[in-house]
The first five atom37 places (N, CA, C, CB, O) and aatype in JSON, in Angstrom:
{
  "aatype": [12, 11, 5, 10, 16, 0, 11, 6, 19, 6, 16, 10, 10, 2, 6, 7, 11, 5, 10, 2, 9, 9, 3, 19, 1, 6, 19, 3, 6, 9, 7, 6, 7, 11, 9, 14, 7, 0, 9, 8, 9, 14, 10, 7, 10, 19, 6, 13, 1, 10, 8, 6, 10, 3, 11, 0, 11, 6, 18, 9, 12, 19, 4, 1, 15, 7, 7, 1, 15, 7, 1, 0, 15, 5, 9, 10, 6, 15, 1, 7, 18, 11, 19, 9, 2, 12, 0, 7, 7, 12, 10, 3, 17, 6, 7, 11, 19, 6],
  "atom_mask": [
    [1, 1, 1, 1, 1],
    [1, 1, 1, 1, 1],
    [1, 1, 1, 1, 1],
    [1, 1, 1, 1, 1],
    [1, 1, 1, 1, 1],
    [1, 1, 1, 1, 1],
    [1, 1, 1, 1, 1],
    [1, 1, 1, 1, 1],
    [1, 1, 1, 1, 1],
    [1, 1, 1, 1, 1],
    [1, 1, 1, 1, 1],
    [1, 1, 1, 1, 1],
    [1, 1, 1, 1, 1],
    [1, 1, 1, 1, 1],
    [1, 1, 1, 1, 1],
    [1, 1, 1, 0, 1],
    [1, 1, 1, 1, 1],
    [1, 1, 1, 1, 1],
    [1, 1, 1, 1, 1],
    [1, 1, 1, 1, 1],
    [1, 1, 1, 1, 1],
    [1, 1, 1, 1, 1],
    [1, 1, 1, 1, 1],
    [1, 1, 1, 1, 1],
    [1, 1, 1, 1, 1],
    [1, 1, 1, 1, 1],
    [1, 1, 1, 1, 1],
    [1, 1, 1, 1, 1],
    [1, 1, 1, 1, 1],
    [1, 1, 1, 1, 1],
    [1, 1, 1, 0, 1],
    [1, 1, 1, 1, 1],
    [1, 1, 1, 0, 1],
    [1, 1, 1, 1, 1],
    [1, 1, 1, 1, 1],
    [1, 1, 1, 1, 1],
    [1, 1, 1, 0, 1],
    [1, 1, 1, 1, 1],
    [1, 1, 1, 1, 1],
    [1, 1, 1, 1, 1],
    [1, 1, 1, 1, 1],
    [1, 1, 1, 1, 1],
    [1, 1, 1, 1, 1],
    [1, 1, 1, 0, 1],
    [1, 1, 1, 1, 1],
    [1, 1, 1, 1, 1],
    [1, 1, 1, 1, 1],
    [1, 1, 1, 1, 1],
    [1, 1, 1, 1, 1],
    [1, 1, 1, 1, 1],
    [1, 1, 1, 1, 1],
    [1, 1, 1, 1, 1],
    [1, 1, 1, 1, 1],
    [1, 1, 1, 1, 1],
    [1, 1, 1, 1, 1],
    [1, 1, 1, 1, 1],
    [1, 1, 1, 1, 1],
    [1, 1, 1, 1, 1],
    [1, 1, 1, 1, 1],
    [1, 1, 1, 1, 1],
    [1, 1, 1, 1, 1],
    [1, 1, 1, 1, 1],
    [1, 1, 1, 1, 1],
    [1, 1, 1, 1, 1],
    [1, 1, 1, 1, 1],
    [1, 1, 1, 0, 1],
    [1, 1, 1, 0, 1],
    [1, 1, 1, 1, 1],
    [1, 1, 1, 1, 1],
    [1, 1, 1, 0, 1],
    [1, 1, 1, 1, 1],
    [1, 1, 1, 1, 1],
    [1, 1, 1, 1, 1],
    [1, 1, 1, 1, 1],
    [1, 1, 1, 1, 1],
    [1, 1, 1, 1, 1],
    [1, 1, 1, 1, 1],
    [1, 1, 1, 1, 1],
    [1, 1, 1, 1, 1],
    [1, 1, 1, 0, 1],
    [1, 1, 1, 1, 1],
    [1, 1, 1, 1, 1],
    [1, 1, 1, 1, 1],
    [1, 1, 1, 1, 1],
    [1, 1, 1, 1, 1],
    [1, 1, 1, 1, 1],
    [1, 1, 1, 1, 1],
    [1, 1, 1, 0, 1],
    [1, 1, 1, 0, 1],
    [1, 1, 1, 1, 1],
    [1, 1, 1, 1, 1],
    [1, 1, 1, 1, 1],
    [1, 1, 1, 1, 1],
    [1, 1, 1, 1, 1],
    [1, 1, 1, 0, 1],
    [1, 1, 1, 1, 1],
    [1, 1, 1, 1, 1],
    [1, 1, 1, 1, 1]
  ],
  "atom_positions": [
    [[-1.03, -3.05, 11.06], [-1.17, -1.65, 11.38], [-2.29, -1.11, 10.16], [0.45, -0.84, 11.35], [-2.36, -1.49, 8.99]],
    [[-3.23, 0.03, 10.96], [-4.09, 0.83, 9.64], [-3.96, 2.25, 9.13], [-5.51, 0.87, 9.95], [-4.16, 3.4, 9.53]],
    [[-3.44, 1.48, 7.81], [-2.89, 2.88, 6.84], [-4.21, 3.88, 6.18], [-1.88, 2.19, 5.26], [-5.38, 3.52, 6.09]],
    [[-3.77, 4.88, 5.86], [-4.27, 5.88, 5.15], [-3.21, 6.51, 4.22], [-4.84, 6.81, 6.05], [-2.11, 6.81, 4.67]],
    [[-3.54, 6.73, 2.86], [-2.93, 7.45, 1.43], [-2.84, 9.26, 2.52], [-4.6, 7.36, -0.57], [-3.33, 9.56, 3.6]],
    [[-2.24, 9.8, 1.82], [-2.1, 10.9, 1.61], [-3.64, 11.81, 0.99], [-0.91, 10.79, 0.77], [-4.33, 12.8, 1.23]],
    [[-3.54, 10.92, 0.28], [-5.11, 11.69, -0.93], [-6.26, 11.16, 0.62], [-5.69, 10.17, -3.47], [-7.31, 11.79, 0.69]],
    [[-6.12, 10.53, 1.27], [-7.41, 10.05, 1.47], [-6.99, 11.22, 2.82], [-7.84, 8.09, 1.62], [-7.77, 12.17, 2.88]],
    [[-5.99, 11.21, 3.73], [-5.71, 11.79, 4.69], [-6.04, 14.13, 4.55], [-4.02, 11.02, 4.82], [-6.13, 15.21, 5.12]],
    [[-6.07, 13.18, 3.04], [-6.5, 14.9, 2.32], [-7.53, 14.61, 2.44], [-6.19, 15.58, 0.76], [-8.08, 14.58, 3.54]],
    [[-8.27, 14.23, 0.99], [-10.38, 15.0, 1.14], [-10.63, 14.34, 2.61], [-12.16, 14.03, -0.49], [-11.84, 14.25, 2.83]],
    [[-9.84, 13.87, 3.61], [-10.68, 13.41, 5.29], [-10.36, 14.95, 5.63], [-9.74, 11.85, 6.72], [-10.77, 15.26, 6.74]],
    [[-9.82, 15.83, 5.01], [-10.14, 17.29, 6.41], [-10.86, 18.55, 5.21], [-7.88, 18.25, 7.48], [-11.77, 19.33, 5.49]],
    [[-10.11, 18.45, 3.81], [-11.84, 18.95, 2.97], [-13.09, 18.51, 2.92], [-11.91, 18.92, 1.71], [-13.88, 19.08, 2.16]],
    [[-13.49, 17.51, 3.64], [-14.09, 17.36, 4.0], [-15.02, 17.85, 5.32], [-13.7, 16.74, 3.75], [-16.16, 17.37, 5.33]],
    [[-14.66, 18.77, 6.45], [-14.51, 18.65, 7.63], [-14.02, 18.72, 8.44], [0.0, 0.0, 0.0], [-13.81, 19.51, 9.36]],
    [[-13.61, 17.06, 7.87], [-13.0, 16.1, 10.06], [-12.02, 16.48, 10.56], [-12.41, 14.27, 10.34], [-10.85, 16.62, 10.22]],
    [[-12.95, 16.76, 11.92], [-11.54, 16.31, 12.72], [-10.9, 15.62, 13.2], [-11.29, 16.52, 13.32], [-11.34, 14.75, 13.95]],
    [[-10.01, 15.73, 13.01], [-8.76, 15.04, 12.21], [-7.45, 15.07, 13.65], [-8.2, 16.28, 10.43], [-7.02, 15.98, 14.35]],
    [[-7.19, 13.74, 13.6], [-6.3, 14.2, 15.04], [-4.47, 13.44, 15.03], [-7.41, 13.32, 16.76], [-3.91, 12.48, 15.56]],
    [[-4.09, 14.47, 14.15], [-2.52, 14.45, 13.41], [-1.26, 14.78, 14.41], [-2.43, 15.72, 12.15], [-1.2, 15.69, 15.23]],
    [[-0.47, 13.99, 14.17], [0.82, 13.98, 14.91], [2.5, 14.05, 13.14], [0.66, 11.88, 16.23], [2.37, 13.4, 12.1]],
    [[3.35, 14.69, 13.35], [4.04, 14.68, 12.58], [5.37, 14.32, 13.95], [3.89, 16.02, 11.54], [5.6, 14.74, 15.08]],
    [[5.83, 13.55, 13.21], [6.91, 12.37, 13.66], [8.3, 12.84, 13.46], [6.76, 10.96, 12.78], [9.3, 12.58, 14.13]],
    [[8.16, 13.68, 12.27], [9.57, 14.91, 11.79], [10.46, 15.5, 12.52], [9.21, 16.14, 11.28], [9.93, 15.53, 13.63]],
    [[11.58, 16.05, 12.61], [12.87, 16.47, 13.27], [12.38, 18.54, 13.22], [14.68, 15.75, 11.98], [11.65, 19.23, 12.51]],
    [[12.83, 18.67, 13.83], [12.37, 20.02, 13.13], [12.65, 21.37, 12.45], [11.94, 20.35, 13.68], [12.21, 22.52, 12.36]],
    [[13.61, 20.59, 12.02], [14.13, 21.29, 10.37], [12.98, 20.5, 9.57], [16.14, 20.75, 9.63], [12.12, 21.12, 8.93]],
    [[13.0, 19.35, 9.63], [11.5, 19.4, 8.14], [10.45, 19.85, 8.69], [10.79, 17.78, 7.37], [9.38, 20.2, 8.18]],
    [[10.74, 19.85, 9.55], [8.98, 20.89, 10.06], [8.58, 21.9, 9.96], [8.55, 21.15, 11.18], [7.51, 22.3, 10.43]],
    [[10.09, 23.05, 8.79], [9.96, 23.7, 8.56], [9.75, 23.7, 7.18], [0.0, 0.0, 0.0], [9.29, 24.74, 6.71]],
    [[9.99, 22.74, 6.42], [9.76, 23.09, 5.64], [7.89, 23.73, 4.99], [10.47, 22.18, 5.26], [7.67, 24.43, 4.01]],
    [[7.14, 23.28, 5.74], [5.96, 22.76, 6.33], [5.47, 21.27, 6.71], [0.0, 0.0, 0.0], [5.91, 20.18, 6.34]],
    [[4.53, 21.56, 7.46], [3.57, 21.08, 7.97], [1.98, 21.01, 7.53], [3.75, 21.57, 8.89], [1.42, 21.92, 6.92]],
    [[1.31, 19.73, 7.97], [-0.39, 20.23, 7.07], [-1.01, 20.39, 8.64], [-1.57, 18.53, 5.69], [-0.84, 19.61, 9.58]],
    [[-1.7, 21.54, 8.63], [-2.46, 22.65, 9.49], [-3.24, 22.21, 10.67], [-3.45, 23.38, 8.63], [-4.46, 22.39, 10.71]],
    [[-2.68, 21.71, 11.52], [-2.97, 21.57, 13.05], [-2.14, 20.53, 13.37], [0.0, 0.0, 0.0], [-1.83, 20.31, 14.54]],
    [[-1.75, 19.89, 12.5], [-0.9, 19.03, 13.2], [0.51, 19.34, 14.1], [-0.6, 18.24, 12.25], [1.49, 20.07, 14.02]],
    [[-0.25, 17.95, 15.32], [0.85, 18.0, 16.52], [2.9, 18.1, 16.03], [0.45, 16.23, 17.45], [3.41, 17.29, 15.26]],
    [[3.51, 18.97, 16.55], [5.0, 17.93, 16.47], [5.02, 17.61, 17.43], [6.43, 18.35, 16.17], [4.66, 18.25, 18.42]],
    [[5.67, 16.0, 17.39], [5.8, 15.83, 18.26], [7.77, 14.37, 17.45], [3.98, 15.47, 19.11], [7.54, 13.32, 16.85]],
    [[9.19, 14.82, 17.74], [10.16, 14.0, 17.39], [9.51, 12.68, 17.28], [11.29, 14.07, 18.3], [8.56, 12.46, 18.03]],
    [[9.93, 11.72, 16.41], [9.73, 10.42, 17.22], [9.94, 9.83, 18.31], [10.04, 9.78, 16.87], [9.24, 9.24, 19.13]],
    [[12.12, 10.31, 18.05], [12.64, 10.71, 19.51], [11.76, 11.01, 20.68], [0.0, 0.0, 0.0], [12.75, 10.76, 21.37]],
    [[11.04, 11.25, 21.37], [10.05, 11.94, 22.05], [8.91, 11.63, 22.39], [9.85, 12.74, 21.61], [8.2, 12.13, 23.27]],
    [[8.65, 10.48, 21.44], [6.93, 10.13, 21.33], [6.51, 9.81, 22.74], [6.48, 8.67, 20.26], [5.46, 10.17, 23.27]],
    [[7.72, 8.87, 23.46], [7.35, 7.86, 24.27], [7.43, 8.94, 25.38], [8.25, 6.43, 24.31], [6.56, 8.98, 26.26]],
    [[8.4, 9.74, 25.36], [8.73, 10.62, 26.65], [7.43, 11.61, 26.06], [10.67, 11.45, 26.82], [7.9, 12.44, 25.28]],
    [[6.87, 11.67, 26.12], [5.1, 12.39, 25.17], [3.79, 11.93, 24.89], [5.16, 12.61, 23.77], [3.28, 12.0, 23.78]],
    [[3.11, 11.34, 26.18], [2.24, 9.33, 25.64], [1.02, 10.91, 26.66], [3.12, 6.42, 27.01], [0.11, 11.7, 26.39]],
    [[1.87, 10.51, 27.83], [1.13, 12.17, 29.05], [0.11, 13.06, 27.67], [3.24, 13.95, 29.88], [-1.08, 13.31, 27.87]],
    [[0.55, 13.29, 26.84], [0.14, 14.49, 26.37], [-1.35, 14.07, 24.95], [1.82, 15.33, 25.73], [-2.0, 14.77, 24.16]],
    [[-1.31, 12.51, 25.3], [-2.09, 12.32, 24.58], [-3.36, 11.23, 24.94], [-1.36, 12.11, 23.61], [-3.17, 10.45, 25.88]],
    [[-4.75, 11.16, 24.16], [-6.02, 10.41, 24.48], [-6.14, 9.17, 24.16], [-7.04, 10.91, 23.96], [-6.19, 9.1, 22.93]],
    [[-6.24, 7.84, 24.78], [-6.25, 6.89, 24.55], [-8.05, 6.97, 23.4], [-5.93, 6.08, 26.04], [-8.49, 6.4, 22.4]],
    [[-8.44, 7.88, 24.23], [-10.6, 7.36, 23.15], [-10.05, 8.47, 21.76], [-13.26, 8.55, 24.51], [-10.87, 8.78, 20.9]],
    [[-9.04, 8.84, 21.71], [-8.8, 9.71, 20.49], [-8.04, 8.17, 19.42], [-7.44, 11.43, 20.96], [-7.47, 7.14, 19.78]],
    [[-8.45, 8.76, 17.95], [-7.18, 8.09, 17.31], [-6.17, 9.01, 16.44], [-7.69, 6.96, 16.35], [-6.01, 10.22, 16.31]],
    [[-5.78, 8.24, 16.09], [-4.01, 9.11, 15.81], [-3.02, 9.05, 14.4], [-2.8, 8.36, 16.98], [-2.06, 8.32, 14.16]],
    [[-3.81, 10.37, 13.38], [-2.84, 9.97, 11.96], [-1.49, 10.9, 12.06], [-3.75, 10.42, 10.26], [-1.28, 12.11, 12.15]],
    [[-0.39, 9.28, 11.99], [0.49, 9.52, 12.38], [1.54, 10.07, 10.49], [0.81, 8.16, 13.49], [1.34, 9.52, 9.41]],
    [[2.46, 11.13, 10.73], [2.97, 11.53, 9.3], [4.85, 11.22, 9.46], [2.47, 13.54, 8.92], [5.54, 11.35, 10.47]],
    [[5.16, 10.89, 8.39], [6.64, 11.93, 8.88], [6.84, 11.51, 7.19], [8.28, 11.24, 10.57], [6.11, 10.72, 6.59]],
    [[8.19, 12.38, 6.51], [8.13, 12.22, 5.56], [8.47, 11.56, 4.4], [8.18, 12.72, 5.6], [8.96, 11.96, 3.35]],
    [[7.88, 9.78, 5.01], [8.35, 9.01, 3.9], [7.22, 8.04, 4.28], [10.02, 8.46, 3.84], [6.84, 7.32, 3.36]],
    [[6.51, 7.86, 5.65], [6.09, 7.13, 5.9], [6.95, 5.94, 7.11], [0.0, 0.0, 0.0], [6.59, 5.06, 7.9]],
    [[7.91, 6.41, 6.78], [8.6, 5.15, 7.46], [8.51, 5.14, 9.88], [0.0, 0.0, 0.0], [8.19, 4.52, 10.89]],
    [[9.12, 6.43, 9.27], [9.48, 6.56, 10.81], [7.53, 6.65, 11.9], [10.74, 8.57, 10.93], [7.12, 6.16, 12.95]],
    [[6.84, 7.69, 10.66], [5.75, 7.51, 11.29], [4.7, 5.99, 11.39], [5.16, 8.55, 10.75], [3.57, 6.07, 11.86]],
    [[5.23, 4.77, 10.92], [5.18, 3.19, 11.32], [5.22, 3.25, 12.58], [0.0, 0.0, 0.0], [4.21, 3.25, 13.29]],
    [[6.62, 3.31, 13.04], [7.06, 2.48, 13.86], [6.95, 3.29, 15.28], [8.43, 1.99, 13.42], [7.2, 2.59, 16.26]],
    [[6.58, 4.8, 15.56], [5.53, 5.49, 16.35], [4.46, 5.02, 15.65], [5.59, 7.05, 16.46], [3.87, 4.61, 16.65]],
    [[4.21, 4.93, 15.35], [2.62, 3.56, 15.71], [2.58, 2.74, 15.79], [1.64, 3.15, 15.14], [1.53, 2.21, 15.43]],
    [[3.63, 1.9, 16.33], [3.85, 1.1, 16.17], [4.66, 0.92, 17.82], [4.34, 1.04, 14.82], [4.91, -0.19, 18.29]],
    [[4.84, 1.65, 18.23], [4.95, 2.1, 19.8], [3.88, 2.85, 20.86], [6.0, 2.99, 19.8], [4.0, 2.96, 22.08]],
    [[2.58, 3.45, 19.81], [1.2, 4.06, 19.97], [0.78, 2.59, 19.43], [0.69, 5.67, 19.01], [1.75, 2.18, 18.79]],
    [[-0.28, 1.59, 19.42], [-0.06, 0.71, 19.01], [-0.11, -0.56, 20.3], [1.05, 1.05, 18.28], [-1.14, -1.1, 20.7]],
    [[0.85, -0.74, 20.65], [1.66, -1.3, 21.88], [1.39, -0.94, 23.35], [3.01, -0.93, 21.71], [1.62, -1.8, 24.2]],
    [[0.75, 0.65, 23.82], [0.68, 1.32, 24.36], [-0.39, 1.71, 24.73], [1.19, 1.81, 24.06], [-0.7, 2.56, 25.56]],
    [[-1.24, 0.74, 23.77], [-2.4, 1.1, 23.45], [-3.83, 2.05, 23.14], [0.0, 0.0, 0.0], [-5.01, 2.16, 23.47]],
    [[-2.93, 2.53, 22.4], [-4.15, 3.83, 21.36], [-3.58, 3.76, 19.66], [-3.83, 6.17, 22.07], [-2.5, 3.79, 19.07]],
    [[-5.16, 3.65, 19.33], [-5.54, 4.1, 18.49], [-5.09, 4.53, 16.91], [-5.79, 4.69, 19.09], [-5.3, 5.7, 16.59]],
    [[-4.64, 3.87, 16.19], [-3.42, 4.69, 15.6], [-3.11, 4.08, 13.98], [-1.89, 4.44, 16.72], [-2.93, 2.91, 13.63]],
    [[-3.12, 5.41, 13.09], [-3.35, 5.13, 11.62], [-1.52, 5.36, 11.11], [-4.74, 6.49, 10.8], [-0.62, 5.96, 11.7]],
    [[-1.51, 4.72, 9.97], [-0.64, 5.78, 9.61], [-0.28, 6.1, 8.3], [0.39, 5.63, 10.18], [-0.19, 5.31, 7.36]],
    [[-0.03, 7.52, 8.3], [-0.64, 8.06, 6.89], [0.76, 7.09, 5.31], [-0.45, 10.61, 7.03], [1.98, 7.08, 5.19]],
    [[0.31, 6.85, 4.99], [1.52, 5.86, 3.5], [1.75, 7.23, 2.98], [0.6, 4.4, 1.85], [1.06, 8.23, 2.79]],
    [[3.42, 6.75, 2.77], [3.66, 7.73, 1.44], [4.88, 9.24, 2.53], [0.0, 0.0, 0.0], [5.94, 9.68, 2.09]],
    [[4.17, 9.7, 3.98], [4.2, 10.43, 4.46], [3.77, 11.74, 3.58], [0.0, 0.0, 0.0], [2.82, 11.77, 2.8]],
    [[4.93, 13.12, 3.94], [4.69, 14.37, 3.14], [5.0, 14.17, 1.7], [5.52, 15.55, 3.67], [4.48, 14.94, 0.89]],
    [[5.81, 13.22, 1.27], [6.27, 13.1, -0.1], [5.52, 12.89, -0.53], [7.07, 12.42, -0.54], [5.77, 12.99, -1.73]],
    [[4.45, 12.58, -0.37], [3.21, 12.42, -1.32], [1.7, 13.64, -1.23], [2.66, 10.76, -0.88], [0.76, 13.8, -2.01]],
    [[2.07, 14.32, 0.14], [0.89, 15.11, 0.61], [1.12, 16.3, -0.47], [0.91, 15.6, 2.4], [2.24, 16.82, -0.39]],
    [[0.34, 16.77, -1.37], [-0.22, 17.47, -1.96], [-1.61, 18.67, -1.37], [-0.44, 16.56, -2.79], [-2.2, 19.55, -1.99]],
    [[-1.68, 18.39, -0.54], [-2.45, 19.71, 0.0], [-1.52, 20.91, 0.86], [0.0, 0.0, 0.0], [-0.34, 21.24, 0.81]],
    [[-2.62, 21.35, 1.61], [-1.91, 23.02, 1.89], [-1.48, 22.24, 3.14], [-3.09, 24.85, 2.12], [-2.09, 21.32, 3.69]],
    [[-0.17, 22.86, 3.5], [0.72, 23.21, 4.82], [0.98, 24.16, 4.99], [1.78, 22.78, 5.03], [0.9, 24.81, 3.95]],
    [[1.48, 25.04, 6.28], [0.75, 25.75, 7.61], [2.91, 25.44, 7.66], [-1.09, 24.62, 9.1], [3.56, 25.79, 8.64]]
  ]
}
């Protein structure tokens, strides 16, 4: 599974790169802030919302610490999606939040 650090993701965003970020945390966790532009799909709903995703795009998966996003990455990879796990999750995120 491919991984990027929170700092690497922040750098890509600051460089103006168009990233497809999916935050798999629960609703109450999202209330603490998410990466601007991130799509919220709780881990438990990922399999039910596959139709919303495009296999031609690459997705960066985010959670609180990197564990749930790792599981979500495995789910998506097993179905043919291109994914990168953000290691360290939002605990390591120092960039802007919305």
